Backbone bond lengths (Angstrom), bond angles and torsions (degrees), N, CA, C in turn:
res aa  C-N    CA-C-N  psi(-1)  N-CA   C-N-CA  omega(-1)  CA-C   N-CA-C  phi
1 X - - - 1.446 - - 1.523 109.87 -
2 X 1.325 116.49 144.90 1.461 121.16 178.59 1.519 109.99 -85.34
3 X 1.322 116.24 132.88 1.457 121.60 179.64 1.517 109.40 -122.37
4 X 1.326 114.87 152.13 1.455 121.41 177.68 1.526 108.78 -130.62
5 X 1.320 115.84 171.44 1.463 120.09 179.56 1.527 112.48 -56.90
6 X 1.329 117.82 -28.54 1.470 119.14 -178.93 1.522 112.09 -64.25
7 X 1.325 117.66 -16.37 1.460 120.74 176.87 1.528 112.67 -71.26
8 X 1.347 116.82 -21.96 1.466 119.38 -175.75 1.521 113.98 -127.04
9 X 1.346 117.20 -3.49 1.466 118.94 -175.27 1.525 111.12 -153.33
10 X 1.306 114.51 166.86 1.465 120.35 168.52 1.521 107.10 -125.96
11 X 1.324 117.80 170.55 1.459 120.69 -173.02 1.519 111.68 -140.65
12 X 1.315 114.92 154.68 1.462 124.41 172.00 1.518 106.26 -134.18
13 X 1.303 117.29 141.49 1.458 118.97 179.50 1.512 110.96 -146.96
14 X 1.330 115.00 161.92 1.451 120.55 179.23 1.516 110.97 -173.76
15 X 1.325 115.20 -178.97 1.462 120.11 -174.36 1.520 112.19 -98.92
16 X 1.302 113.62 153.91 1.459 123.81 172.73 1.527 105.95 -138.83
17 X 1.339 116.87 73.09 1.468 120.55 -175.37 1.514 109.73 71.50
18 X 1.322 116.63 -122.78 1.476 121.50 178.44 1.525 111.87 -79.40
19 X 1.306 115.70 -11.37 1.455 121.36 -174.40 1.527 110.36 -104.25
20 X 1.311 116.16 162.85 1.461 121.10 174.59 1.516 108.29 -131.84
21 X 1.308 115.39 153.96 1.457 118.86 174.08 1.520 109.04 -123.91
22 X 1.324 114.25 147.57 1.461 121.39 177.55 1.520 107.32 -127.19
23 X 1.310 115.74 119.46 1.452 121.16 172.79 1.518 108.37 -93.42
24 X 1.307 116.90 123.96 1.462 123.43 179.77 1.518 107.03 -112.07
25 X 1.336 116.87 112.58 1.456 122.27 -171.87 1.525 109.80 -113.20
26 X 1.319 116.59 121.17 1.461 121.70 -178.11 1.519 110.92 -74.45
27 X 1.324 115.69 147.47 1.459 121.04 176.32 1.529 111.76 -73.08
28 X 1.337 116.87 -29.79 1.464 121.45 -174.85 1.525 110.43 -138.86
29 X 1.330 116.74 168.57 1.465 120.82 175.40 1.522 110.93 -62.81
30 X 1.323 117.17 -39.34 1.468 120.63 178.11 1.523 110.57 -64.94
31 X 1.313 116.34 -36.80 1.462 120.39 176.63 1.516 111.32 -64.26
32 X 1.330 117.10 -40.49 1.461 120.60 177.61 1.524 110.82 -63.35
33 X 1.326 117.13 -41.89 1.473 120.62 177.97 1.530 110.16 -59.97
34 X 1.329 116.37 -40.17 1.467 120.26 177.84 1.531 110.50 -64.62
35 X 1.322 116.56 -45.75 1.466 120.22 179.30 1.520 110.86 -59.36
36 X 1.327 116.18 -46.93 1.467 120.93 179.80 1.519 111.85 -55.00
37 X 1.309 115.47 -43.03 1.460 120.19 -174.95 1.529 112.98 -78.74
38 X 1.319 117.53 -36.13 1.464 119.83 -168.82 1.525 116.72 -110.03
39 X 1.311 119.07 -21.55 1.465 119.82 -175.30 1.533 108.69 -104.63
40 X 1.298 114.63 89.45 1.461 122.68 -176.92 1.530 110.66 -92.21
41 X 1.317 115.16 165.67 1.467 120.09 175.22 1.527 109.99 -60.84
42 X 1.318 116.16 -38.58 1.472 120.40 -179.79 1.530 111.14 -64.57
43 X 1.318 115.87 -39.74 1.465 119.43 -179.88 1.537 110.90 -67.72
44 X 1.325 117.49 -40.61 1.454 120.92 177.54 1.528 110.38 -65.67
45 X 1.325 117.06 -41.30 1.468 121.07 177.84 1.527 110.09 -59.90
46 X 1.312 117.32 -45.45 1.471 121.04 179.23 1.528 111.02 -64.92
47 X 1.312 117.45 -36.59 1.464 121.57 -179.68 1.532 111.25 -63.58
48 X 1.324 116.24 -35.21 1.464 121.00 -179.90 1.531 112.00 -100.70
49 X 1.333 117.33 28.71 1.466 120.83 -175.78 1.525 114.03 -60.58
50 X 1.312 119.11 -24.13 1.464 121.81 179.76 1.530 112.03 -75.16
51 X 1.325 117.35 -12.67 1.464 121.99 179.92 1.526 109.12 -99.96
52 X 1.336 118.00 161.04 1.471 120.19 -176.15 1.535 114.29 -78.99
53 X 1.317 117.42 43.63 1.467 121.80 179.25 1.527 108.73 -73.40
54 X 1.341 117.07 125.83 1.459 119.87 178.86 1.521 112.60 -94.51
55 X 1.336 116.31 -24.84 1.465 120.13 -178.34 1.529 107.96 -163.05
56 X 1.327 115.83 150.96 1.464 121.56 174.77 1.520 107.90 -127.50
57 X 1.318 116.47 131.33 1.463 122.08 176.95 1.523 107.35 -117.24
58 X 1.340 115.80 133.73 1.467 121.25 179.71 1.521 109.71 -107.89
59 X 1.326 114.48 134.33 1.461 121.58 174.68 1.523 108.14 -119.69
60 X 1.319 116.60 138.43 1.461 121.48 179.47 1.524 109.58 -100.41
61 X 1.321 115.33 135.99 1.460 122.04 176.99 1.530 107.62 -126.37
62 X 1.335 117.58 75.30 1.460 120.48 -173.37 1.531 114.15 -61.37
63 X 1.332 117.68 -32.95 1.464 118.54 -179.94 1.528 112.08 -68.96
64 X 1.332 117.58 -17.61 1.461 122.47 176.12 1.531 111.92 -103.54
65 X 1.334 116.70 -6.69 1.462 120.23 -175.39 1.516 110.99 64.58
66 X 1.328 115.68 39.61 1.461 119.82 -172.38 1.523 112.49 -137.00
67 X 1.318 113.90 157.89 1.457 122.82 169.96 1.518 106.51 -119.97
68 X 1.323 116.50 144.78 1.455 121.08 174.85 1.525 108.19 -120.85
69 X 1.319 116.08 129.34 1.454 121.85 179.50 1.518 109.13 -114.04
70 X 1.326 117.06 130.73 1.453 121.91 174.22 1.523 106.84 -106.09
71 X 1.328 116.06 120.65 1.461 123.30 -179.92 1.524 107.49 -100.62
72 X 1.330 116.04 105.84 1.457 121.47 -175.95 1.529 111.34 -74.36
73 X 1.329 114.61 133.03 1.468 124.65 173.85 1.522 114.97 64.58
74 X 1.316 118.68 14.77 1.460 121.67 -178.68 1.532 112.06 -66.32
75 X 1.331 117.79 -23.99 1.463 120.94 -176.61 1.531 113.08 -100.65
76 X 1.342 116.59 18.73 1.464 119.54 177.37 1.511 111.44 63.42
77 X 1.331 117.34 -118.70 1.469 121.89 -178.20 1.524 112.43 -86.13
78 X 1.319 117.27 0.69 1.460 120.55 179.26 1.507 111.54 111.93
79 X 1.334 115.27 160.41 1.453 121.95 -174.45 1.511 115.00 -53.19
80 X 1.331 118.08 -42.32 1.463 120.28 -175.46 1.519 113.30 -76.43
81 X 1.330 118.24 -15.33 1.458 120.98 -178.43 1.520 113.34 -114.66
82 X 1.311 117.08 0.55 1.459 120.84 -175.05 1.527 111.45 -90.10
83 X 1.313 115.94 146.23 1.457 122.21 173.47 1.528 111.05 -99.16
84 X 1.314 116.57 5.39 1.467 121.04 -179.81 1.525 109.66 -65.47
85 X 1.332 115.98 150.70 1.471 119.33 -179.10 1.525 112.40 -68.08
86 X 1.316 118.14 -20.91 1.468 122.09 177.17 1.526 107.89 -124.49
87 X 1.313 116.40 66.44 1.466 121.93 -173.47 1.520 113.72 -63.57
88 X 1.332 118.59 -21.77 1.457 120.70 179.51 1.527 113.37 -102.59
89 X 1.305 118.65 3.71 1.461 121.39 175.97 1.509 114.71 73.13
90 X 1.327 118.43 17.67 1.469 121.26 -176.92 1.526 112.85 -66.88
91 X 1.308 118.36 -29.45 1.466 121.28 -177.30 1.522 113.42 -87.77
92 X 1.313 118.03 -8.84 1.467 120.31 -176.63 1.526 112.23 -62.41
93 X 1.313 117.60 -37.11 1.467 120.73 178.04 1.517 111.09 -62.40
94 X 1.326 116.13 -44.73 1.464 119.75 178.76 1.521 110.86 -65.35
95 X 1.321 116.65 -36.42 1.468 120.22 177.55 1.531 110.34 -64.22
96 X 1.334 116.87 -42.33 1.466 119.78 179.62 1.520 111.41 -63.46
97 X 1.323 117.68 -34.44 1.466 120.39 179.51 1.529 112.52 -63.22
98 X 1.316 117.90 -16.33 1.470 121.52 178.29 1.528 112.08 -87.53
99 X 1.343 117.90 1.43 1.469 121.05 178.54 1.527 109.63 -61.28
100 X 1.340 117.13 125.67 1.471 120.06 178.79 1.530 111.39 -65.95
101 X 1.319 115.03 144.73 1.463 121.45 177.78 1.525 110.09 -118.64
102 X 1.298 114.80 140.24 1.460 120.02 169.69 1.517 105.70 -98.11
103 X 1.317 114.62 96.86 1.457 120.85 -175.59 1.528 107.59 -146.55
104 X 1.320 115.24 137.99 1.463 119.54 179.33 1.524 109.57 -82.80
105 X 1.310 115.67 163.03 1.467 120.06 176.48 1.527 110.74 -59.83
106 X 1.331 117.00 -36.01 1.467 121.75 179.64 1.525 110.30 -64.47
107 X 1.345 117.73 -42.27 1.459 121.85 178.14 1.526 111.43 -71.35
108 X 1.321 115.94 -34.35 1.455 121.03 -175.23 1.530 112.91 -71.51
109 X 1.316 117.27 -37.50 1.468 121.59 -173.74 1.534 112.98 -51.17
110 X 1.347 119.97 -52.61 1.469 118.18 -178.48 1.531 113.16 -73.05
111 X 1.326 118.02 -16.11 1.466 121.49 -178.67 1.530 112.31 -85.07
112 X 1.332 116.71 -16.28 1.459 121.30 179.13 1.522 110.26 -79.89
113 X 1.308 114.96 151.94 1.451 119.50 175.63 1.514 110.28 -75.20
114 X 1.306 116.83 141.29 1.461 120.52 174.89 1.514 108.29 -76.33
115 X 1.301 115.97 131.07 1.461 120.59 178.50 1.522 108.08 -95.23
116 X 1.317 115.24 125.78 1.463 119.54 178.18 1.517 109.06 -109.67
117 X 1.301 115.54 143.83 1.470 120.07 -177.74 1.505 111.45 -85.04
């Protein structure tokens, strides 16, 4: 079965001038461990290669079970001057959640959020 980041995390994103940030928040502690190990700044940069990203910096927030990525220059001249359809970078988090994962069902199970009725 094909899996994506949305299976183990959710995201929030927005603009910071010409730059955008994406917060990737794991559903579980196991999911955070997976993110830490596998979702690097280099991998995020390669994933967004079609956009004018010049650099990606990753910050770890272990107490939140989250990673924050800053995508430098992805918004061109900035939200107020851009003609891009997502001038404020709001959709970048959702786009990142579609990143394919190579993960087995055994690895995925503890990384998924438990659903309670």
